[in-house]
C-alpha angles and dihedrals in degrees: 000000000000120000092220091058093048093049090049091050092047089055094237120157113215136137119250102013096191093237093190100048112115118227118207099172153330131255141173093187114072089211089065097053119119129174111297095026126140106222122210110210108195133169110241137185094260106014134033111214091197087079089063098052094105089052091049092050091046088054091053109274109162096192137025122206106204143128117296096250093058116105114234121182123178100021139055113282111220099192124201138157086223101038095170091059093044091050092049095049087048094049092048088064091055100045101068150185103042130186113280096232118046125170129182131209126203136171135102099273133019098036095120098044093045094049091048095043089050091054090049092050092050090048092052088049089058102261124128098240140175138184130211125202147080091345092051128243108334112194135172087268105044145302133284117192119231097180093225133082086226114020122216113287094255092050090044096051094041089052092051091048093047091051091052090051089052091056098260110151101175130050133173117194136186113244104204123192090244091052092046096049092048094046095244095144099049135127100030129107105253107197100185140007142196138207114201106180141305132233139140117311140122094024087141084070104030100035099213140032091246092056091046093052091045089056090052091047092060084079089065099030100048118354108055120073117271109265093013122149114265116203111206125183108233102175132144089278095054116126141187090290087063091054090049093050091051087053092051092051094047090049091054090051093246120156102253114211115176125206132196137042090331093036122133095189099039115010123194106212101170138013125187125180114231129189094270104018136335139278116238126196112203137178121212131162092353097310134108118218134180114218127192105216111195092210130085129231139050094258090052088057089048092052092046092050095049088048088052089049090053094051091046091049091052093053106271117150113258098228091050092048094050093047089050091055089059088057103045117139122223113266112238113267093006108112085319115173107232102179147327113243125233088258089054099254113140117225119213128196121206136175091223106143104154128069093252096045091047093051092046090053093051093045089050091057096041097086091054092057112102095227094164089067096043097273120168136201112227117197121197114187149131140186129254122250126236088028136100102320092190092073094058103082092040086054090056089046092050092052096044093051096050109027127066096215123028124194114187114206144154124296114173103327092185110172097344131093105265094214093054090052091051091049092051090051093047092050089074096037101080120211105320098071125099128188132229114168104200107074095213089050090050093049090048092049091052093050091044093057097037117113134197100280097038130101127210124211121192108190140183107044104050109164096004118128100202145038116231115227122179127355138247115007090349096057119124129185108209116200106256129151116176094211093050093045091048090054092045092050091047092052090049092052089050090053093047089051092051092046 
């Protein structure tokens, strides 16, 4: 493809666009530059790619997207005050075709589940659908991990184009605050969007709640197509941030469609827990329907209904959508039942790593604890190192208020002292929290003490396959999967009982 044509289609205004320069690819890592590559040189938190511009040009870069004040010799300088955005819009013209229906999901909690449930609903409605996010790229044929909620822009656009070439027509992706603030979602037509909820997270990166919310709202304000449907959760747990999200969408001219107990598009009029899931009574388009959702917890119902709203907003048949809700499968690491112990206590694994998410997971499990027979809810969790320290004590408080037994353990300590992290969590947990540093030991202890009517929640890591110890050159990722470890500990307890 010719660089001049890409620049024109991206709407970039520069001088000599080099119309006859051939472009073979895009890269933001100078080590991945080949002859004909357009290189994005961005300032980062740890590295400044501007320092590697000479190396990129030596490797064959034909154009450099960078700030106006950066010196570029030997390649076309595509200058922009927002080089990440310019690079994304340029790359989007190169990575074609893309799926015809693309939706984006933002919010603090529930993005992964909502994106994946939307994919499931579309698939059950007969579409070839995929999702992109924390779990990786999930296609009709399998899953490939990316390791990031929102992958870098080159990977993101390349994935989208690859999916389209494989015949995928519908994609739901997670629009994280990091991805939105770093323009890792730009350039594609987004036909509908969703907002799940908003609470404290990632303040180590964004600094304040206002800045964090502003990053989320870029989806409404700038990324989604003008006039597109905006599905917004308006349940009983909605707060001022929900109202502000609705105002953002309305100011942009988006078609606001609220979902939940206060919803005008899809209203939840009743919810009742059942042994293996929950019964939902919903009202849509003048009709009342009862859905049997095979997942537990209020927030799972919220995710399912926002997903249904996205499917409906993108043209899916209502009867097929509601039938599909009744056949949704659990999302990996999201209230996933790992095992039932020898004593009969089910063990659930969840990704909850914020105070609100932890509280929601515990509350979701509470109705399934047989309290009349002395059943207890046992929560095992920790907090990540090198992340927002202000959420640690509130996580302890959320657990102590809602669980009967609290075991504080390690999550991903990264470069911090693990004992100090545990201490900070316990400072908010009150007197019913114990501490076991080794995560495997903590899980084993919970399983060892659980009885027939109890439920165990292991929170924080969800689908993750490793535990991060150290940082920088000293960082190690130790193999660790909560589901697998829970099963191993349960099996060991069974063997000890037999012995």
